[in-house]
C-alpha positions in Angstrom: 25.8 7.0 -3.1 27.1 9.9 -1.0 27.4 9.4 2.8 28.1 12.2 5.3 28.1 11.7 9.0 29.4 13.9 11.8 29.7 11.7 14.9 30.3 12.8 18.5 32.0 10.3 20.8 32.5 12.5 23.9 29.9 10.5 25.9 31.9 7.2 25.3 29.6 6.0 22.5 28.8 7.3 19.0 26.1 9.9 18.5 25.3 11.1 15.0 25.1 14.9 15.2 24.6 15.5 11.5 24.0 13.2 8.6 23.1 13.1 4.9 22.6 10.0 2.8 22.1 10.7 -0.9 21.4 8.0 -3.5 22.2 9.0 -7.1 21.3 6.8 -10.0 22.2 7.5 -13.6 23.4 11.0 -12.6 19.9 11.8 -11.1 19.3 12.3 -7.4 16.8 9.6 -6.3 16.6 10.5 -2.6 18.4 12.0 0.3 17.9 11.7 4.0 19.3 14.4 6.3 18.8 16.2 9.5 19.5 19.8 8.4 17.0 21.9 10.4 15.6 23.8 7.4 12.1 22.2 7.4 10.5 23.0 10.8 7.1 22.3 9.3 7.9 18.5 9.0 6.5 16.4 11.9 9.8 14.5 12.1 11.9 17.7 12.2 14.8 17.9 11.9 14.8 14.5 10.2 13.4 14.4 6.7 13.7 12.9 3.2 14.1 14.7 -0.2 12.6 12.6 -3.0 13.5 12.9 -6.7 15.0 15.6 -8.7 12.4 18.1 -7.5 13.4 17.2 -3.9 9.9 16.7 -2.6 10.1 16.9 1.2 8.7 14.1 3.3 8.7 13.2 7.0 11.2 10.5 7.8 12.7 9.2 11.0 16.5 9.1 11.3 17.5 6.0 9.3 20.4 3.8 9.9 22.9 3.3 7.2 21.6 -0.3 6.9 18.1 0.9 6.3 19.3 3.3 3.5 21.3 0.5 1.9 18.2 -1.8 2.0 16.2 1.0 0.3 18.8 1.3 -2.4 18.7 -2.4 -3.0 15.0 -2.1 -3.9 15.9 0.6 -6.5 18.5 -1.7 -7.9 15.9 -4.4 -8.4 13.6 -2.0 -10.2 
């Protein structure tokens, strides 16, 4: 798993400005959540999910790290 977060604390509490959570299994990318603004056509823009090696784009709300880890646990059980 690769985790990237840029967090701003100027307001006195943490705000995730940028994030990317990538799950790699057996040297293959399984999924990645991020908020890079390069898919304005997605209803959840800028938040979205890349699925599989072909990186199919899907709408996705901003996940918490806990939600991503729970999703990875389902893959580990597969």
